[in-house]
Structures are given as structure tokens and as C-alpha cells.
N, C-alpha and C positions, 0 to 999 in steps of 0.2 A: 179432359176430352182428348181423344187420340188424334194423331195427324190425319189418319184415314177419315175419321168423322168430320174433321175440319174441312178437308178437301171436298168431301161429299156435300157438306152444307154450302161451301163456296160455289161448287158447280151448280147446285140447285138454284142458288141465288142468281147466278149468271144466266141460266136458262130462263128463269122466271122473268128477269128484266128483258131479255130478248123477246119473250112472249108479248110484253107490252109494246115493244118496238114494232113487232109484226102486226099487231092490231092497229097501231097508229098508222103504219105504212099502208095497210089495206084500206083503212078508212079514208086516208087522204086521196088515194087513187080512185076509190069507189064513190065517194060522196063530195069531198071538198073541191077537187079539181073540176068535176062537172058543174058543181054549184058556182064556182068562179066563172066558168065559161058562160053560164046562164045569166048571172047577175052583173058581171063586170064587162066581159068581152062582147057578148052579143049586143047589149044596148049601145056600145061604142062603134058598132059597124064592123066588128072583126069578121063575122061570118060572111058578109058580103065581100069584104076585101080578100078573104081567103079563097072564096069560090073559084076565081080565075086560076089560082095556083093549083087547086085540086083538079080542075077540069082541063086546063090548057097549059099548066106549068108556067103561067104568066105571073111573076112575082111583083110586078110593078105596082098593082093596087095594094098589095100587102105592105110594100115599102112606103107607099104614100100614107097608109094608115099608121105605120110605125113612127113616122115623123111626128105625129101628134099624140100618140098613145104608147110611147116607149116604156113608161113605167108600168102600164097595165100589162104589157108583154113580159116585162121582167118579173112581175109578180106571178104570172102564169108559169113561167119557166122555173122559178124558185119553188113553187108549190109542187111541180113535177119532180124537181130535184130531191126534195126531202125524203120521199119514200125510198129512192135508190141509195141514198146515203145510209139510211137506217138498215136497208137490206144487206149492206156490206157485213153486218154482224151476224147474219143468219147462218151462213155455211158452217162456221165453227160451232155454233150452238147445236146445229143438227148433228155434227160429229160427236159432240159431248153427250147428247141425248141418246144416240144409238150405240155408242161405244164400239164402233166398227173396228175389228182387229186387222183388217186388210189395210195396211198403212198406205200403200200406193194408191188404191182406189179412193181412200179417204182424202188424200192430198189432192187428187184430181178433182173430187167433188168440191173441196174447199176453194181451191184456186180457180176452178171454172166459175163458181158463184161469185167470188170476189172480183175476178176479171170482168165478167159480164156486167155486173152492177156498176163497176167502175167505169166501163165504157159508156153505159147509159148516162151516168152522171157527167162524165167528161164532155159528151156531146151537148148536154144541156148547158154546161158552163161555157163551152165555146160559143154556143148560140147567143149567150148574153152579150158577148163582145162583137160577134159578126153582125148581129142584128142592129146593134147600136151604131157601129161604124158604117154599115150599108145605109142605114136611115139618114145619117149625117151626110154621106156622099150624095144620096138621092135628093136630099133637100137643097144642097148647094149646086146641083146640076142645073145648067141653064138651057140645054137643048134636049130634044127628044132622043137624039143619038146618045148623049151622055147618060140620060136616065135609063135607056135600054141597056147600055153597057154595065151600069151599076146593077140593074136587075139580073143580068146574065151572071155577073160575078157572085151575087147573092145566091142564085140558084146553084152554082157550083159549090159554094160553101155549104149550102143546105144538103146537097148530095153527099158531101164528105161526112157531115154529121150523121146522116142516115146510115152510111156504111159503118160508121163507128158504133152506133147504138143498135139499130134494128137488125143489122146483118151480123157483124162480129159479136156485139154484145148479146143479141138475141140468141145466137147459136150457143154461146157459152152458158147463158142462163138456162137454156133448154137442157144442156148436158147436166148442169147442176140439179135441175128439177128431176130429171130421170134418175140420176144416181141417188139423190136424197129420197125419192119415193121408194126406190128399191131398198134402201137401208132402213127405212121406217118400218119395214116388216118386223124388225127386231124389237120394236117397242110395243108393249101391250098395255091396254087394248087400243089399237089403231084400226079404225074401220078400213076394210078393203076399198070402199068407195073413195076414201081420201087418197089412197095411193094411186088408184086408177085416175082420179082427177088430176093428180100431179103429172102422170104420163100424158094425159090429154092436153094440159096446158103446155107441156114441153113440145108436143106435136104441133100445137098452134104457133108457138114461137118459131119453130123450124119452118113451117109453111110461110109465115109472115116474113121471115128472113129471106126466103127464096124469092118471094114476090118483090121485095125491095131490092134484092141483088140484081134482078133482071132490069130494073129501072130505078136507080137510086134517087132520081129527081122527083119521084112521086111523093106527094104529101100524105096520101092515105092509100091503103090497099084494102081489098075486101075483108081481110081478117084482122086488120089492125085494132079496131074497136073491141071486138070480142076477145082478142088476145089480152089487151090491157085489163079488161073486165075480169077475165079468168085469172090473171096474175094477182089482181087485187083480192079476189076471193081466196086464192091459195095462201096469200099472206095472212089473211084473217084466220083461215083454218090452221095454219102453222102456229099462229099465236095461241090459239086455243089448245093445241097439242102441247106446246111448251108450258103453258100454265097448268094444264091438267096433270102433267107428268111430274110436277115439282112441288106437290103438296108435302109439307113437312111430315116426317115420320113420327110415330108415337114414341115418346121417350121411353127408355128401358124401365124407369121407375114406375111409369103408369102401367106398362105391360105386366110387371111383376106383381102389382097390387090389384090387378083386375081379378074378379072372382073366377 
């Protein structure tokens, strides 16, 4: 077996593995995270505690909920974290699949994707610690003024996490999706609809980033849910592309013996 054949087989194996990663990441965002919200968080009162933060940016009820349900909150963050850690492997796989010769654009695509997904993951990891420390401080507070100060501090930490993830991370992921969708034109057969959907999700990420940039303290913006939904679908579509394009070639012996 030649070195070229070995490299080709290794590349196909890498892309195939990334395809399973992408399917898993999309399934986690699309099905597992909402199911966790419905079966674990909602019965514990999470929705009611979150409502004041969404409507009035009052995080005190959420902190009061965190005091008694910290592990449920951590499980939610870890479930959200897993897809973005998996997604760190996608940019390089796209470059391997497309074989783009423009090295500068390829590097921009790779590092935009890695940087964006890293910022999403970093914000979720920071949230694991800030939510725990704020819940402990809120629990030990003895006056309304102290509790209000803790809630204000948590709101500031939440705003920083939003700037890291939805604003900086969202813009970088949008750039990655746009460049990746452009380069996927080189792969046949890739439906035009898939490329257009990549551009659409990139536009959603950009709009969502602008919404959050105007007011980082917001818990939700009008496009946040549909953006996450679109990103999950794009992950699944990308996984199918990776798996479809890496079917093993017919061995030369089989081809020569064919009638």
C-alpha cells in the first residue's frame, strides 16, 4: 500500500469520525437539551425562577432556585457544553473534505470555527463556577441589600458570559459557517439548499450577536431559540455530508475483475 493511499484512508477515517461527532452534537442540541429542560428543570421550578430574569433582568429568583438545585443547573450546562466541545473538531474536517487550496482563507475558516466554539464552551465553563459561587453568596446573605448586591454581581457575570459566547463566539461561528458553506461547493454532490442553509444560520448568528451586543444582560433575544435550532440542524446536515463523502473506494482488484 502506497503512502498516498494510506493518507487517503486515514483522512477518510478522520472525516467519518467527525461525521458521528456532528450527528451527536446536533442531536444533543436538538433533542437532549430540550428534553432535559422539560423533564428535569421545568418540574423543579426553573421556568418560573427564570421568568423575572427574562422579563425584568431580575436574577434574584434564579439565584434562590440555584441554592436548592445547583446540580440540576450544572447538568444543564454540561449538556450544552458537550456539543461545542465536539464542534471544535469540525473546522479542520471541513478543510480536509473540501481540499481548499487557498491556505489563508482555509486558516481563517479553521480558526474562526475553533475560536467561536471555544468561546461558547468557555462561557459555559465559567458559568459553572459563577453560578455556584453566587448561589453560595446568596444563601449566606442575611439582608435584602446583600441579596440584591449578589444578584447584581451575578447579572454582571452573566453579561460577560453573554459577550464571550453569543457576541464574540457567535460572530466567529457565523464567519466559519459562511466560509465553510462557500467551500462546500467543491464537494459533489452537495445540494445547493445545504449551502444556502449554512448562509442562513450564519446570518441568524450575526443578528443574534447584534441583539445581545446591544444589551448583554438579556437572557433571551427574539432570534436566540431559532438560531440554536438552526445550528443543531446544520450540525446534523454536516454529519451526513461527512459520512456520505467517506464511503470506502472499491479496491483495485475488484475493479479489474469486474466484467
